[in-house]
C-alpha positions as CSV (number, residue, x, y, z in Angstrom):
1,M,100.6,-75.2,142.4
2,S,103.9,-75.8,144.1
3,K,104.6,-79.0,146.0
4,M,106.4,-79.8,149.2
5,L,107.8,-83.3,149.4
6,V,107.9,-85.0,152.8
7,G,110.0,-88.1,153.3
8,I,109.4,-90.0,156.5
9,D,111.7,-92.8,157.7
10,V,109.6,-94.8,160.1
11,S,110.9,-96.8,163.1
12,L,109.5,-98.2,166.3
13,R,110.2,-95.3,168.6
14,S,110.6,-92.3,166.3
15,H,110.3,-91.1,162.7
16,H,112.8,-88.9,160.9
17,V,111.3,-86.3,158.6
18,Q,112.8,-84.6,155.6
19,C,110.9,-81.7,153.8
20,M,112.1,-80.8,150.4
21,D,111.0,-78.5,147.6
22,E,110.6,-79.5,143.9
23,A,114.1,-78.4,143.1
24,G,115.5,-80.8,145.7
25,R,116.4,-78.2,148.3
26,S,116.0,-79.1,152.0
27,L,113.3,-77.1,153.7
28,A,113.3,-78.8,157.1
29,S,114.7,-81.9,158.8
30,F,113.6,-83.1,162.2
31,S,112.5,-86.1,164.2
32,V,109.2,-86.9,166.0
33,S,108.1,-89.6,168.4
34,N,106.1,-92.6,167.0
35,D,102.9,-91.7,168.9
36,Q,100.0,-89.4,168.5
37,N,101.8,-86.4,170.0
38,G,104.6,-86.9,167.6
39,A,102.1,-87.1,164.7
40,D,100.5,-83.8,165.8
41,T,104.0,-82.2,166.0
42,L,104.7,-83.5,162.5
43,I,101.5,-82.0,161.1
44,K,102.3,-78.6,162.8
45,R,105.8,-78.5,161.4
46,M,104.7,-79.5,157.9
47,L,102.0,-76.8,157.9
48,E,104.4,-74.2,159.1
49,T,107.0,-75.1,156.5
50,S,104.5,-75.3,153.6
51,E,103.1,-71.9,154.6
52,K,106.7,-70.4,154.5
53,V,107.3,-71.6,151.0
54,N,103.7,-71.0,149.8
55,S,103.2,-74.7,148.9
56,H,99.6,-75.9,148.4
57,I,100.3,-79.6,147.8
58,L,101.9,-81.9,150.3
59,Q,103.3,-85.2,148.9
60,I,104.1,-87.4,151.9
61,G,105.9,-90.7,151.5
62,M,106.9,-93.5,153.8
63,E,108.0,-97.1,153.4
64,A,105.7,-100.0,154.1
65,T,107.8,-101.1,157.0
66,S,105.9,-103.8,159.0
67,N,103.1,-102.0,160.8
68,L,105.3,-99.2,162.2
69,G,104.0,-96.5,160.0
70,W,100.3,-97.7,159.8
71,H,99.0,-95.4,162.5
72,L,100.9,-92.4,161.2
73,A,99.7,-92.9,157.6
74,H,96.1,-93.2,158.6
75,Y,96.3,-90.4,161.1
76,L,97.8,-88.0,158.6
77,K,95.2,-89.0,156.0
78,D,92.4,-88.2,158.5
79,Q,93.8,-85.0,160.0
80,L,95.0,-83.3,156.8
81,Q,91.6,-83.7,155.1
82,G,90.4,-80.8,157.2
83,Y,92.8,-78.4,155.4
84,E,91.4,-79.1,151.9
85,P,90.9,-77.4,149.4
86,K,93.4,-74.8,150.6
87,L,96.1,-77.5,151.1
88,K,95.9,-80.9,149.4
89,A,97.7,-83.8,151.1
90,Q,98.7,-86.9,149.1
91,I,100.1,-89.8,151.1
92,Y,102.1,-92.6,149.5
93,V,103.1,-95.9,151.1
94,L,106.2,-96.9,149.2
95,N,107.6,-100.3,148.4
96,A,110.8,-100.6,150.5
97,R,112.6,-102.6,147.7
98,K,111.9,-99.9,145.1
99,V,113.2,-97.2,147.5
100,A,116.3,-99.3,148.1
101,R,116.9,-99.6,144.4
102,F,116.4,-95.9,144.0
103,K,119.0,-95.2,146.7
104,K,121.6,-97.2,144.9
105,G,121.7,-94.5,142.3
106,Y,123.4,-92.3,144.8
107,D,127.1,-92.9,145.5
108,H,128.5,-93.0,149.0
109,L,125.4,-92.1,151.0
110,P,125.8,-92.9,154.7
111,K,123.3,-95.2,156.3
112,N,121.3,-93.2,158.8
113,D,117.7,-92.1,159.4
114,R,118.3,-88.6,158.2
115,I,119.6,-89.8,154.8
116,D,116.9,-92.4,154.4
117,A,114.2,-89.8,154.9
118,W,116.0,-87.5,152.4
119,V,116.1,-90.4,149.8
120,I,112.3,-91.0,150.3
121,A,111.6,-87.3,149.7
122,D,113.8,-87.3,146.6
123,H,112.0,-90.5,145.4
124,L,108.8,-88.5,145.6
125,R,110.4,-85.7,143.7
126,F,110.9,-87.9,140.6
127,N,107.2,-88.7,140.7
128,R,107.5,-92.4,140.0
129,L,104.8,-93.2,142.5
130,P,102.2,-95.9,143.3
131,N,98.6,-95.0,143.6
132,E,97.9,-92.5,146.4
133,M,96.8,-94.1,149.7
134,Q,93.0,-94.4,149.9
135,D,90.7,-94.7,152.8
136,T,90.1,-98.4,152.7
137,I,89.9,-99.3,156.4
138,Q,87.2,-102.0,155.9
139,H,89.3,-103.7,153.3
140,E,92.3,-103.5,155.6
141,A,90.3,-105.0,158.5
142,L,89.4,-108.0,156.3
143,Q,93.0,-108.2,155.1
144,R,94.2,-108.4,158.7
145,L,92.0,-111.4,159.4
146,T,93.0,-113.1,156.2
147,R,96.7,-112.6,156.9
148,T,96.3,-113.9,160.5
149,R,94.6,-117.0,159.2
150,F,97.4,-117.5,156.6
151,H,100.0,-117.0,159.3
152,L,98.3,-119.7,161.5
153,M,98.0,-122.1,158.7
154,K,101.7,-121.8,157.9
155,N,102.5,-122.4,161.5
156,I,100.2,-125.5,161.6
157,T,102.0,-126.9,158.5
158,R,105.4,-126.3,160.0
159,D,104.4,-127.9,163.3
160,K,102.9,-130.9,161.6
161,T,106.2,-131.4,159.7
162,Y,108.1,-131.1,163.1
163,F,105.6,-133.6,164.6
164,L,106.2,-136.1,161.8
165,N,110.0,-135.8,162.4
166,Q,109.5,-136.8,166.0
167,V,107.2,-139.7,164.9
168,F,110.2,-141.1,162.9
169,L,112.3,-141.1,166.1
170,K,109.7,-143.0,168.1
171,F,108.2,-145.3,165.4
172,S,110.3,-145.1,162.2
173,G,108.2,-147.7,160.4
174,L,104.9,-145.8,160.9
175,R,106.5,-142.6,159.5
176,Q,107.8,-144.5,156.4
177,D,104.8,-146.7,155.6
178,N,101.7,-145.6,157.5
179,P,98.7,-148.1,157.2
180,F,96.3,-145.3,158.2
181,S,95.0,-142.9,155.6
182,N,95.6,-139.9,157.9
183,T,98.5,-139.6,160.3
184,F,96.6,-137.0,162.3
185,G,93.4,-139.2,162.5
186,T,92.2,-140.3,165.9
187,T,93.3,-143.9,165.7
188,C,96.8,-143.2,164.3
189,L,97.4,-140.6,167.0
190,A,96.3,-143.1,169.6
191,V,98.9,-145.5,168.3
192,I,101.6,-142.8,168.4
193,Q,100.7,-141.5,171.8
194,E,99.7,-144.6,173.7
195,L,101.9,-147.4,172.3
196,E,105.6,-148.1,171.8
197,P,106.8,-150.3,168.9
198,E,107.9,-152.9,171.5
199,Q,104.4,-153.0,173.0
200,I,102.8,-153.5,169.6
201,V,105.1,-156.4,168.9
202,A,104.4,-157.9,172.3
203,M,100.6,-157.6,172.0
204,S,98.5,-160.4,170.8
205,I,96.7,-159.8,167.5
206,E,93.4,-159.8,169.3
207,E,94.5,-157.1,171.7
208,L,95.7,-154.9,168.9
209,I,92.5,-155.4,166.9
210,D,90.5,-154.4,170.0
211,F,92.6,-151.3,170.4
212,L,92.0,-150.3,166.8
213,K,88.3,-151.0,167.0
214,E,88.0,-148.9,170.2
215,H,89.8,-145.9,168.9
216,G,88.5,-146.2,165.4
217,K,84.9,-146.7,166.5
218,N,84.5,-149.9,164.5
219,R,85.0,-147.9,161.2
220,F,87.8,-150.1,159.8
221,A,86.7,-152.5,157.1
222,N,89.6,-154.9,158.0
223,P,91.1,-154.1,161.4
224,E,92.9,-157.5,161.4
225,E,94.9,-156.6,158.3
226,I,95.9,-153.3,159.8
227,A,96.9,-154.9,163.1
228,K,99.1,-157.4,161.4
229,Y,100.8,-154.7,159.3
230,L,101.3,-152.6,162.4
231,Q,103.2,-155.5,164.0
232,K,105.2,-156.0,160.9
233,I,106.4,-152.4,160.7
234,A,106.9,-152.3,164.5
235,R,109.3,-155.3,164.3
236,S,111.4,-153.7,161.6
237,S,111.5,-150.2,163.2
238,Y,114.5,-148.8,165.0
239,R,114.5,-149.1,168.7
240,L,114.7,-145.7,170.4
241,N,117.3,-145.3,173.2
242,K,115.4,-145.3,176.6
243,V,117.0,-142.0,177.5
244,M,115.3,-140.4,174.5
245,A,111.9,-142.0,175.0
246,D,110.4,-139.5,177.5
247,P,111.7,-136.4,175.8
248,V,110.3,-137.6,172.4
249,N,106.9,-138.4,173.9
250,I,106.7,-135.1,175.6
251,S,107.7,-133.3,172.4
252,L,105.0,-135.2,170.5
253,S,102.4,-134.4,173.1
254,V,103.2,-130.7,173.3
255,T,103.4,-130.2,169.5
256,L,100.1,-132.0,169.0
257,S,98.4,-129.9,171.6
258,V,99.6,-126.7,169.8
259,I,98.5,-128.0,166.4
260,K,95.0,-128.9,167.8
261,H,94.6,-125.5,169.4
262,M,95.6,-123.6,166.3
263,E,93.3,-125.7,164.1
264,N,90.4,-124.9,166.5
265,E,91.2,-121.2,166.1
266,V,91.1,-121.2,162.3
267,V,87.9,-123.3,161.8
């Protein structure tokens, strides 16, 4: 059975479409809007063109470009099933890097949507294709949740690094040699948010021990040792210019608030 190859160059507002026969001859070239009306127009034009050339197989390809072609691919898959077995539709979501490498085999091609759609159709013609797109919507739903969690975890890691850089500005010694096991633990955060190195140095050892006991809920085995070490690193730390103090504290507070919110969302 003869094939008609359909290359679709997807974009945010519109898609350019190139229909081609197995010999590489252009059958149709047009654009449709990136919405359901545009998808219906695309289906109508493909069916009309395939009927003219008596084609019974549609091979449709588009690049995996962000999510801009997601709706189109699934809509075509769903709608074209109704034309089987008279017309069989095969949809391929192509790796953009492989298409780009394939395009390098052509000399002096201009860069525009029409040419890109033509290259995708020609890529289909050479039949070096991935597996045909399957109806795996449940898998994709789980994939969306997993990728969202991964995205949030990357942001949390990035924001924690940013937070620690701000800690160095405020209390360099604590960033270099932290006596607490966890910088983002309750007691360490209380030291960062509520005390300045100058205050720690000026406090009596008893006051500092009481502060640690209160925020640590009496869980420290040796609060006196930690208090003395805190005063030691506070004395050796850089002194932040007064003009910078408020901006750094605000930056720490805002960043920590974002981190805590995102951590609550991914629990």
